C-alpha positions, -999 to +999 in steps of 0.1 A: +474-196+117+476-208+155+508-211+171+494-246+187+497-268+159+493-300+174+521-313+154+547-318+182+522-336+205+537-371+194+573-360+207+583-349+172+592-314+155+599-300+122+631-283+112+638-252+087+644-279+063+609-296+068+624-329+082+603-343+110+628-352+141+626-361+179+622-331+200+653-343+215+673-345+183+707-328+187+696-301+163+666-294+185+685-295+216+711-270+203+681-244+189+666-247+221+697-237+241+698-209+219+667-195+223+671-201+259+700-180+257+686-153+240+661-150+263+686-147+294+703-120+272+672-103+270+667-101+306+706-092+309+698-063+285+672-051+304+689-048+338+723-035+321+735+001+333+761+004+305+748+016+272+774-003+254+765-037+270+730-031+258+741-024+222+765-055+222+739-078+235+712-065+209+739-072+180+746-107+195+706-115+197+707-107+161+736-129+153+719-158+175+689-153+149+710-159+119+728-190+135+703-216+126+714-208+089+745-222+098+732-257+103+723-283+080+728-290+042+723-254+033+745-235+055+737-202+042+758-176+043+757-153+073+769-121+092+784-140+123+817-131+128+837-148+155+867-126+147+848-095+158+838-112+189+878-116+195+883-080+189+857-069+214+872-094+240+907-079+237+894-047+238+873-051+268+902-073+286+925-042+284+898-020+302+892-046+328+922-066+333+915-101+354+926-102+390+918-133+407+885-154+407+851-138+404+822-149+425+791-143+404+761-117+416+780-085+424+753-067+406+718-076+391+730-072+355+764-090+361+746-119+378+723-122+347+754-120+323+769-147+341+737-170+338+735-161+299+775-173+299+767-207+316+738-213+289+763-202+262+785-228+275+754-253+273+746-243+238+781-247+230+783-285+243+750-289+222+764-277+191+795-299+195+775-331+198+753-319+168+788-313+149+798-349+157+766-361+139+761-335+113+790-311+105+783-276+111+799-243+104+831-238+117+824-199+120+794-210+145+812-232+163+840-200+169+815-175+176+798-195+205+829-203+221+839-168+219+806-154+227+808-171+265+844-154+268+825-120+258+793-124+284+823-129+310+837-101+303+804-079+300+796-090+335+830-078+345+824-042+330+789-040+343+805-046+378+827-017+374+797+006+362 
């Protein structure tokens, strides 16, 4: 089977549910932002100096692959746990307390994590738009919101490494 089917040549694509929608449909926009986020996370993981950062990024990437299961009518159960991210955020905040504004780019890894954070915020905006059209899992909304905070703190921890 070829990756190029030609089905999208007319500007539409097929969702996991089998429904055909325009490529600028809010769900496609969100999934595209997640895909972009996952790619930037892979870049950040490759540049990270701390093994803990690499491990956490890998875990988040696995969560992002499960995220589409929280969209649409079925809203499958998933292991995505926003409370786990909240606990990590509090733990990292204790290690690296905030002191003033941060200008991104102190290290290659922190700069890449800051880019991933901004893409995560875009994914969140796309998810909020989608949620207005077709309600999504509140767990997913909370998870994506917390994720941008975690990425910010991982960038700070890489700067201290």
